[in-house]
C-alpha positions as CSV (number, residue, x, y, z in Angstrom):
1,M,-6.3,-34.8,0.3
2,K,-9.9,-35.2,-0.5
3,K,-11.8,-31.9,-0.2
4,I,-14.9,-31.6,1.9
5,K,-17.8,-30.7,-0.5
6,N,-20.1,-27.7,-0.3
7,I,-17.5,-25.5,1.5
8,K,-15.2,-23.0,-0.2
9,I,-13.1,-20.6,1.8
10,A,-11.7,-17.3,0.7
11,L,-8.4,-16.8,2.6
12,V,-8.0,-13.0,2.9
13,C,-4.9,-11.4,4.3
14,T,-2.2,-8.7,3.7
15,S,1.2,-9.9,2.7
16,G,3.9,-10.0,5.4
17,G,3.2,-11.1,8.9
18,H,-0.5,-11.5,8.3
19,F,0.2,-13.9,5.4
20,E,2.7,-15.8,7.6
21,Q,0.0,-16.2,10.3
22,M,-2.5,-17.5,7.7
23,T,-0.1,-20.1,6.4
24,N,0.1,-21.7,9.8
25,L,-3.5,-22.8,9.4
26,S,-2.7,-24.8,6.3
27,D,-3.7,-28.1,8.0
28,F,-7.2,-26.6,8.4
29,Y,-7.8,-24.9,5.1
30,N,-6.3,-27.6,2.9
31,R,-9.2,-29.8,3.9
32,Y,-11.5,-27.5,2.0
33,N,-11.7,-25.9,-1.4
34,H,-10.1,-22.5,-1.0
35,F,-8.6,-19.6,-2.8
36,W,-6.5,-16.5,-1.7
37,I,-7.1,-12.8,-1.8
38,T,-3.9,-11.1,-0.9
39,N,-1.2,-8.7,-2.2
40,R,1.5,-9.5,-4.7
41,N,5.1,-9.7,-3.6
42,R,7.9,-12.2,-3.6
43,Q,6.6,-13.8,-0.5
44,T,3.1,-14.5,-1.8
45,E,4.2,-15.3,-5.4
46,S,6.7,-17.9,-4.1
47,Q,4.4,-19.6,-1.6
48,L,1.2,-19.5,-3.6
49,E,2.7,-20.7,-6.9
50,S,0.5,-23.8,-7.0
51,E,-2.5,-22.1,-5.3
52,R,-5.5,-20.4,-6.7
53,K,-5.0,-16.7,-5.9
54,Y,-6.1,-13.2,-6.7
55,Y,-3.9,-10.2,-6.0
56,I,-5.3,-6.8,-5.0
57,Q,-3.5,-3.6,-4.1
58,M,-3.2,-2.7,-0.4
59,A,-5.3,0.3,0.7
60,H,-4.8,2.8,3.5
61,F,-7.2,4.7,5.7
62,K,-5.2,7.9,5.0
63,A,-6.2,7.5,1.4
64,P,-9.8,6.3,1.6
65,W,-10.2,6.3,-2.2
66,S,-7.7,3.5,-2.3
67,Y,-10.3,1.1,-0.9
68,L,-12.6,1.9,-3.8
69,H,-10.0,0.5,-6.2
70,Q,-10.4,-2.9,-4.5
71,L,-14.2,-3.0,-4.8
72,A,-14.6,-4.1,-8.5
73,P,-11.8,-6.8,-8.2
74,V,-13.3,-8.3,-5.0
75,L,-16.8,-8.3,-6.4
76,K,-15.5,-10.1,-9.5
77,V,-13.6,-12.7,-7.4
78,Y,-16.6,-13.4,-5.2
79,A,-18.9,-13.7,-8.1
80,R,-16.6,-16.1,-9.8
81,E,-15.6,-18.3,-6.8
82,K,-18.8,-18.1,-4.8
83,P,-17.2,-18.8,-1.4
84,T,-19.3,-20.0,1.5
85,H,-16.9,-18.6,4.1
86,A,-14.1,-16.0,4.2
87,L,-11.3,-16.4,6.7
88,S,-9.0,-13.4,7.4
89,T,-6.0,-12.7,9.6
90,G,-6.0,-9.0,8.6
91,S,-5.1,-6.4,8.0
92,G,-7.9,-4.1,7.2
93,R,-5.7,-2.7,4.3
94,T,-6.6,-5.8,2.4
95,A,-9.6,-7.3,4.3
96,F,-12.0,-4.4,4.7
97,I,-13.6,-4.6,1.3
98,P,-13.7,-8.4,1.2
99,F,-15.5,-8.1,4.6
100,L,-18.1,-5.7,3.3
101,V,-18.8,-7.7,0.2
102,A,-19.0,-10.9,2.3
103,R,-21.5,-9.3,4.7
104,L,-23.7,-7.9,1.9
105,S,-23.5,-11.3,0.1
106,G,-24.4,-13.4,3.2
107,I,-21.0,-15.0,3.3
108,R,-19.8,-15.9,6.8
109,F,-16.7,-13.8,7.6
110,L,-14.3,-15.2,10.2
111,Y,-11.6,-12.9,11.5
112,I,-8.5,-13.7,13.6
113,D,-6.9,-10.7,15.1
114,T,-3.2,-10.4,14.9
115,F,-0.8,-12.1,17.3
116,S,1.1,-8.8,17.5
117,R,-1.6,-7.1,19.5
118,V,-1.5,-8.3,23.1
119,K,-3.6,-5.7,24.8
120,G,-6.5,-4.3,22.8
121,Y,-7.1,-5.0,19.1
122,S,-5.9,-4.0,15.7
123,K,-7.8,-1.1,14.0
124,F,-9.7,-3.6,11.9
125,G,-10.5,-5.8,14.8
126,T,-11.7,-2.8,16.7
127,F,-13.9,-1.8,13.8
128,L,-15.4,-5.3,13.6
129,L,-16.2,-5.3,17.3
130,K,-17.8,-1.9,17.2
131,S,-19.9,-3.0,14.2
132,G,-21.2,-5.9,16.3
133,H,-19.1,-8.6,14.7
134,H,-17.4,-11.4,16.6
135,I,-13.7,-11.9,16.3
136,F,-11.1,-14.5,17.4
137,T,-8.1,-13.5,19.4
138,Q,-4.7,-15.0,20.0
139,W,-4.3,-13.4,23.4
140,N,-7.0,-13.8,26.1
141,D,-9.3,-10.9,26.9
142,P,-12.1,-12.3,29.2
143,G,-13.7,-8.8,29.4
144,N,-15.0,-8.8,25.9
145,G,-17.7,-11.4,25.1
146,R,-17.5,-10.9,21.3
147,A,-13.7,-11.6,21.3
148,K,-13.2,-15.4,21.5
149,Y,-9.8,-16.6,22.5
150,I,-8.4,-19.4,20.3
151,G,-4.7,-19.1,21.3
152,P,-1.8,-18.6,18.9
153,I,-2.4,-19.9,15.4
154,F,1.3,-20.5,14.8
155,K,2.2,-24.1,14.1
156,K,5.0,-25.8,16.0
157,I,8.0,-26.9,14.1
158,D,8.9,-30.4,15.3
159,E,12.3,-30.7,13.6
160,F,14.9,-28.4,12.2
161,S,18.6,-28.5,11.9
162,K,20.9,-25.5,12.4
163,N,24.3,-25.1,10.9
164,S,27.1,-25.5,13.5
165,D,29.0,-22.4,12.2
166,R,26.3,-19.8,12.9
167,N,28.5,-16.7,12.3
168,H,26.2,-14.1,10.9
169,I,23.8,-11.5,12.3
170,F,20.7,-11.0,10.2
171,I,19.1,-7.5,10.0
172,T,15.6,-7.2,8.4
173,V,13.5,-4.2,7.8
174,G,10.5,-6.0,6.3
175,T,8.5,-5.3,3.2
176,R,6.9,-2.0,4.0
177,N,7.2,0.8,1.4
178,E,8.6,3.3,3.9
179,P,12.4,3.2,4.3
180,F,14.1,2.3,7.6
181,P,17.7,3.4,7.3
182,R,18.0,4.1,11.0
183,L,18.3,0.4,11.9
184,I,20.9,-0.2,9.2
185,Q,22.9,2.9,10.2
186,A,22.9,1.7,13.8
187,I,24.3,-1.8,13.0
188,E,26.8,-0.3,10.5
189,E,28.2,2.1,13.2
190,L,28.6,-0.8,15.6
191,K,30.3,-2.9,12.9
192,R,32.8,-0.1,12.1
193,K,33.5,0.5,15.8
194,G,34.3,-3.2,16.4
195,A,31.3,-3.8,18.7
196,V,30.0,-6.3,16.1
197,N,32.6,-8.8,14.7
198,E,30.3,-11.2,13.0
199,K,29.3,-11.0,9.3
200,V,26.2,-8.8,9.0
201,I,23.6,-9.7,6.3
202,V,20.9,-7.0,5.7
203,Q,17.5,-7.4,4.1
204,A,16.9,-3.7,3.3
205,G,13.6,-3.9,1.4
206,Y,12.7,-0.5,0.0
207,T,15.5,1.2,2.0
208,K,18.3,2.2,-0.4
209,Y,21.5,1.8,1.4
210,D,25.1,1.2,0.4
211,S,27.9,-0.1,2.7
212,D,31.2,-1.7,2.3
213,C,31.0,-3.6,5.6
214,L,27.5,-5.0,5.3
215,E,26.1,-7.6,2.9
216,I,22.9,-6.0,1.7
217,F,20.0,-7.2,-0.5
218,D,16.5,-5.9,-1.0
219,F,14.2,-8.9,-1.2
220,C,14.4,-12.6,-1.5
221,T,12.2,-15.7,-1.2
222,P,10.6,-16.7,2.1
223,E,12.7,-19.9,2.0
224,R,15.9,-17.8,2.0
225,I,14.6,-15.6,4.9
226,D,13.8,-18.8,6.9
227,E,17.4,-20.0,6.2
228,L,18.9,-16.7,7.3
229,I,16.9,-16.7,10.5
230,L,17.4,-20.4,11.3
231,N,21.2,-20.1,11.0
232,A,21.7,-16.6,12.4
233,K,23.6,-16.0,15.7
234,L,21.2,-13.1,16.2
235,V,18.4,-11.4,14.3
236,V,17.6,-7.7,14.6
237,T,14.2,-6.7,13.2
238,Q,11.4,-4.1,13.2
239,E,8.4,-5.0,15.3
240,S,7.3,-7.8,13.1
241,A,5.1,-10.7,14.3
242,G,6.2,-12.7,11.2
243,I,9.9,-12.4,11.8
244,G,9.6,-12.5,15.6
245,T,7.6,-15.7,15.6
246,K,10.0,-17.3,13.1
247,C,12.8,-16.5,15.5
248,L,10.9,-18.0,18.4
249,K,10.1,-21.2,16.4
250,Y,13.7,-21.6,15.3
251,N,15.1,-20.8,18.8
252,T,17.1,-17.9,17.3
253,K,17.6,-15.0,19.6
254,F,16.4,-11.6,18.4
255,I,16.3,-7.9,19.1
256,V,13.6,-5.5,18.1
257,M,14.0,-1.9,17.0
258,P,10.5,-0.4,16.4
259,R,9.9,2.0,13.5
260,E,9.1,5.5,14.6
261,Y,6.5,7.8,13.0
262,R,8.6,10.9,13.9
263,C,11.5,9.6,11.8
264,G,9.4,9.1,8.7
265,E,9.4,5.3,9.0
266,L,5.6,5.0,9.2
267,P,2.9,6.8,7.2
268,A,0.7,7.4,10.3
269,K,1.1,7.4,14.1
270,S,-1.3,4.6,14.5
271,D,0.5,2.3,12.0
272,M,2.2,-0.8,13.6
273,N,0.7,0.3,16.9
274,E,1.6,-3.2,18.3
275,D,2.8,-4.4,21.7
276,L,3.9,-8.0,21.0
277,H,7.6,-7.0,21.2
278,L,6.9,-5.4,24.6
279,K,5.2,-8.5,25.9
280,L,8.0,-10.7,24.6
281,E,10.5,-8.4,26.3
282,E,8.6,-8.7,29.5
283,M,8.7,-12.5,29.2
284,G,12.5,-12.4,28.5
285,Y,12.5,-13.5,24.9
286,T,13.7,-10.2,23.3
287,K,15.1,-6.8,24.0
288,V,13.4,-3.6,22.5
289,V,15.9,-0.9,21.6
290,R,15.4,2.6,20.2
291,S,19.0,3.9,19.6
292,T,22.4,2.7,18.6
293,E,23.7,2.6,22.2
294,E,20.7,0.6,23.3
295,L,21.3,-1.8,20.4
296,R,25.0,-2.2,21.5
297,A,23.9,-3.0,25.1
298,A,21.3,-5.5,23.9
299,I,23.9,-7.3,21.6
300,E,26.3,-7.5,24.5
301,S,23.7,-9.1,26.8
302,V,22.0,-11.3,24.1
303,D,23.0,-14.5,25.8
304,E,20.6,-13.6,28.6
305,L,17.6,-13.9,26.3
306,K,15.3,-17.0,26.6
307,S,14.4,-19.3,23.8
308,G,11.9,-22.2,23.4
309,F,8.6,-20.3,23.2
310,E,5.8,-22.9,23.0
311,F,3.4,-22.7,20.1
312,D,0.2,-24.8,19.9
313,N,-2.6,-24.1,17.4
314,K,-4.8,-27.0,18.4
315,L,-7.5,-24.9,19.9
316,A,-7.6,-22.6,16.9
317,M,-7.8,-25.6,14.5
318,A,-10.6,-27.2,16.6
319,T,-12.6,-24.0,16.8
320,L,-12.4,-23.4,13.0
321,E,-13.3,-27.0,12.2
322,K,-16.3,-26.9,14.5
323,I,-17.6,-23.8,12.7
324,M,-17.3,-25.7,9.4
325,E,-19.4,-28.5,10.8
326,E,-22.2,-26.1,11.5
327,V,-22.9,-25.8,7.8
């Protein structure tokens, strides 16, 4: 594809669900010269193998000095690449310093708030609004003139083929550093009691867990995750917009067990303060559970869940392309 001259976009996002959301805009950013600022893990290494990319460490507001470690690398990247625009899907753990440098450098910074926040905004989105910056949202909030609705940025999958013998349940705790054994313990208990008869495959991430009745691995490629979700009878996940939307796109039924700060599964009470899973439960697409017994009940009634959520990122694509035409 021939690139449009005089435009270069820095694609800025945290790994995980934020990265997954950005990749859904590939039909847009592939029209322009672009490069990535993100975090290194198996997901980004696999999907950015042929892309120009720069990896920085994630920061956290509970350790404000960690943002300073990003400053020199980001300054160096901007000086080398000289972007005209920066496009970010969050989070602030990766995008805050690139935003500040862009603002000081006169680079137009475009921010799309996460799909996982239905009511209100992410911490980074709230910060941008309070600083007078406009943002784009994937859920409509007509009460805020600086928050422009562009709809979901997730791209529809037109064709996919499921295996006929979908006989496994896939459990995923994501890529966060904090362990989440409570979810794995719950599914193991149900498996041992005979409440779950299917083979259970667990992506445990940084959670160290041994079991003789579960098939457990730590990390794998995004392609393997897609395959496990596509051909699962059921997925049980933390409150992840990335995994949840994959389930919706593949018409795979899923249950959400949110992480809890009080259980040591999050570093701060405000982390993952998301409400997408609650909205999807209200719409009938998932069940939200917080205990082993609630998980048992949700598995028993899983056939009642809806599938076929419609994604359409045409408005988002048209909005971003119009902004590029303003140059």
